[in-house]
N, C-alpha and C positions, 0 to 999 in steps of 0.2 A: 559293091562297096562305095562307089562314087555316085550312086543314084540320087542322093540328096543334093549334090552339086548340080546335077542335070536339072532337077526340079527347080531350084532357085534361079538358075540361069534362064529358064523358060518364062519366068515371071515377067510380064510386060513392063518395059521401062527400067528394069532393075540394073542391068549392066550399064545403061547410059548414065544413070545418076551415080552409080558406083565409080565409073571411070572418071567422071567429072570431079567427084569427091577425092579420088586418088590424086588428080592434078592439083586440086585446091589445097590438099594437106601436105604437099611436098615440102613447104617451108618448115614444118615441124622438125624435119631431120636436117635442115640446112641452116636455119637461123642461128642456133646456138653455136654450132661449129664455125660458121662463117664469122660470127661476132668474135669468137676466140682468135681466129686467124687474123682478123682485122686489128683487134686491140693489141695482140702480141706483136704484130708487125709495127705498130705505132709506138709501143711503150717497152717491149721486151719484158713484160711483167705478166706472169700467169695469175698473180694475185689480183691484179686489176681486172683482167679478163674474167676470172672466176667471180669476182664481186659483181661485175656488170651482168653476167648471165644469171647470177643469183637474184639480182634486183629484177631482171626481166621475168624470171620464173615466179617470183612472188606476185607480181602484178597479174600475170596470166592466171595464176591460181585463184585470185580474187575476181577477176573480170569474166573469165570463161563461164562459170555457172550463171552469172547474171545475164549474159547474152543468151545462154541456153534457155533460161526461164522466159526471157522475152520472146525467143523463137517459138516456145510452146504457146505463148499467149497471143502473139501477133502474126505468127507464120514465119517459116524459114526464109522465104523470098524477101520480105521486107527488111529483115534484120541483116541478111547477107549483103544486099545491095547498098545498105548503109555503111557497114563496117569495112568492106573491102577497099573502096577508094580512100577512105580516111586512113586506114592502116598503111597503105602504100605511100601516101604522102608523108606521113610521120616518120617512116623508116628512111625515106630519102633525106629528110631534114637531119636525122641522126647521122647518116653517112657523111653529109656535107659538114656537119659540125666537127666530127672526129677527123675527117680528112683535112680540114682547114685549121686544125690545132686549137679548137675552142677550149676554154678552161675545162679541166677534167670533171669538175663538179657538174658542169652542164651536160656531160656525157651521161651521167647517171640520171639526171632529170629527164633528158630526152629519151633514154631507153625506157624509163618508166612510162612516159606519155605514149611512146610508140607501141607499147604492149597493151594499152587499155582496150583497143578494138579487137584484141585476140579472141577468137571464138573456137570452140571445140568442134571442128569439122567432122572428125571421126564419130562423135556422138550424133551429129545430125544425120550422117549416112546410116548409122545403125538404126536410128529411129525410123528412117524411111523403109529399111528392110522390114522392121516389125509391121509397119503400116501396110506395105504391099503384100506381105505374106499372110497377114490376118484377113485381108479382103479377097484372097484367092477364091474362096467359096468351093474348094474341092474337098475330097475326102480327108486330106491332111488337116484341114482346119477343124474337122469334126472329131479328130482323134487328138487328145491333148498331148500324148507322147510323141505322135508324128509331128504335130505343130512345133513342139519344143525341139525336136530333132532338127527341123528346118531352120529355126532361129539359131540354134547352136552352129549349124553349118554356115549360116550367113555371118554370124559373129566370127567364125574361124576364117571364112573367106576374107572378111575385112581385116582380120589380124594378118592374113597373108598380104593383103594390100598395104597394110601398115609396114610390114617388113620390106616389101618392094620399095616403099618410100624410103626406108632406112638403108636399103641397099644402094639405090641410085642417088638419093639425096646427098649423102656424104661424098660420094665419088664426084658428083657435079660440083659441090661446094668446094672440095679440095682442089679440083682442077681449076676452077675459076679463081680461087684465092692465090694459088701458087703459080699458075701459068699466065693469068691475065693481070690481075691486080688484087690486093688484099680485100677491097670492098666488093669485088665482083660477085662473090658468093651471095651476099645479101641482096644485091640487085637481081640476080637470077631467081632467088627465092620469091621476090616480089612479082616477078614476071609470071611464075607459076601460079601464084595466088590470084593475080589479075586476070588470068585466063580461066582457071578452074572454078573459082567461086561464082562468078556471074553465070557460067554455063550450068552449074549445079542449081543455082537459085531459080533460073528460068524454066526448069523442068517441073512445071506445076502439077502435072498429072500424077506424080508420085509423092507430092508433098503432103505430109500429114495435116489434117485440118487444124487451124488455130483454135485454141480454147481460151477465149477471153476470161480474165480473172473473175469477173462478176458472174460468169456462168458455170464456174467450177464448183463442185461440191466442196465444202470446207475440209481441207486437209492440213495437217501441220506442215510447217516449212520443211522442205526436204532435209535440210541439215539437222533438224531436230529428230529425225527418224533414227532410232538406235541401230538398225541394221545398216543404214548408210554410214553412220559414224563408225561402225565396226569394220567396214571395208575401207573407209577413207584413211584411217590411222595406219594400218599396215601398208596401204598403197603409197602413203607419204614417204615411208622409209624405202619402199621399192623404187620410188622416184629418185631418192637419194642415191640408191645403188646405180641407177641408170646414169645420173649426172656424174657420179664419181668415176664410173667406167669410161664415159665419153671423154672427160677431161684428162684422165690418166693415159688413155690411148694416145691423145695428142702429144702429151709430154713424153711418153714412152717412145713414140716414133721419132720425135725430134732428138731425143737423147741418143738414139741409135742412128742418127743422120738419115732418117727415112721419112721425113715429113710428108713427102708426096704419097706415101703408102697409107697415110691416116685414113683416107676415104675407103681404101680397099679393106683395111682391117675392120672398120665399122660395118662395111658391107658384108663381110664374112660373118660377123656377129648376127646381123639381120638374116642372113641366109640360113643359119641354124634355126632361128625362130620361125622363118617361113616354112622350113621343112616340117617342123612339128605342127604348124598351123594346118597344113594340108591333111595330115594324119588325124588331127583332133577333129576336124570337121567331118571326116568320113565315118567316124565311130558313132554308133548309136548308144550314147551313154545312159546308164540306168542308175548312176550315183548322183547325189545332189551337187549343185554348183558349189556349195559351201565346202563339202568334203574334198572335192577336186581342187578347190583353191588352196586349202591348207596343205594338201599333199604336194601340189605344184610349188608352193612356197618353200617347203623343205627340200624338194628336189633342186630348186634354183640355188639354194644355199650350198648343197653338196656339189653342184656343177660349177660353183664359183671358186672352189679350192685350187683348180689349175692356175688361176691368176697369180697366186702366191709364188708359183714355181717358174713362171715365164721369165726367161732371161735373154731372149732374142726375138726377132720379128716372127719367124716361123712358129716358135712356141706360143707366142701371143696369139697368132692367128688360130692355132689349134684350140687354145683355151677359150677364145671368143666363140668359135663355132659350137663347142661342147656346151658352153654356158647358154648360148642362144636357143638350144633345143628346149630349154625349160621355160622360155619367156612367153610364147604365145598361149599355151594352155593356162598360164597364170592370168594373163590379161583377159582372155575369153571368159573365164569363170568369175573374175572380178566384176565384169560387166553383167554377167548373168545374175549374180547375187543382187546387184543394185537394181536391175531392171524388174526383177520379180518382187521387189520390196515396196514399190510405189504404184499408184494408179496410172493409167495411160497418159493422163494430162500432165504428169510430172516426170515421164521417162527421160526426156532429153536432159532435163536439169539433173536428174539422178546420175545419168551416165557422165555428165560433165563434172559432177562432184568427185566421182571416182578418179578421173584423170586430173582434176584440179589439185588433189592431194599430192600428186607426183611432182609437179613443179616446185611445190613448197619444200619437199625433201631434196629435190635437185638443187634448189637455191642454197640450202645449208651445205649440201655435199660439194657444190662448186666452190663455195667460199673456203671450206676446210681443205679440200683437195688442192686448190690453187696454192694455198700457203704451204701445205706439206711438200708439194712438188718444188716450189721455190727454195725451200730450206733444206729438204732432205732427199730430193730427187724423185723421179717417176717410179722407181722400183719400190720405194717405201709407200708411195701413193697407191700401190696395188692392194694394200691392206684395207683401205677405206671402203671399197664396195662390200667386202665380206662383213665388215662391222655394221654397215647399214642393214644388211639382210638379217643379221642377228637381232638388230633392233626391231625389225619388222615382225619377227616371230614373237618378241616380247610384248608387242603392242596388242596382240590377240588377248592377252591375259585380262586387261581391264573390262573386256567385253565377252568374257567367257560364257556368261548366261545367254547373251544374244547368239553366240556361235552354237551353243548347245541347242537352242531352239531351231536355228537354221539347219543344223545337221539332222534334227528329228522331224521337222515339219515340211521341208521342201521336197 
């Protein structure tokens, strides 16, 4: 059952770049939560914290695909060694401005600037998996189904790594913010980024070759691809679901005088997703990515109903674990739909667009959820995630022809 995992682990250099990528993307689970702790500690307003995280998410959604396109054209190493130090410096400037009570308008400006160098590290790691698995030259590469199984396993393994990020990241961020100082979580996130990204970038043996723009066969811009659009729109609302859950959990824990358990609750959520990631990667699927995505989306909606009934910390923990079980299969299949819709020279950008939609939804959800929690309490805020998932299902309708083709042709 676990033979596919053994195969990908034996791929030369794979575990080295995957582990470096794991360290380098720790900030994705720490920055938003750390920013919320920091801003709430300074202002006691979830609405301001939600608005700032929303602003940051919008910039990430715009910037990340651009950096990914540049990574395809110029190589991952050059881009990462450029953005990593710039991002660290800008986040430090933001911390100093907030900590020294600079005007609040400057906080929003600085958080926007600090997120400009954000890059989708998970997409870069997955692109490397595709590259190293395609060049293996063994029997798996000659069998399309076997090759697809290996890529599915690699995607599932990286989904597991994502969940490890979301298990340990919130715990570290919460501990830093509550036990050391409010901005300590952001500082810790930058330390992880400063260690992981350079190590990842310097592993050139597994780096996909750069494809300069003037040497690429003419293809329409990735965002004009109807298949990519069809996955971005529901992914945007899924991102809103994630953002709403994260902010609501912070407010819910504080309401129950258990702010220090915030990281643990989010870790339990990630643990549920990690569990399903392992199982998903071991299965040799014979259904299309598109069909599995739509099924996983419905399952996630069904597994979100326990949130509505959570009235204490143990009930919230149980609801989060159950919900997490539906997350990894959804993300893996979303990546799969996007990756198979574009040529190899555009894969990194396509993967980035899938994830780019999520911060946009997270931005809207953070702003709405912050206001709802401030005015109506964290319990009422628990309704917001379910509403965003309903919206995600509705967004499939404008692209029903694209989905019909995906279900029939892949």
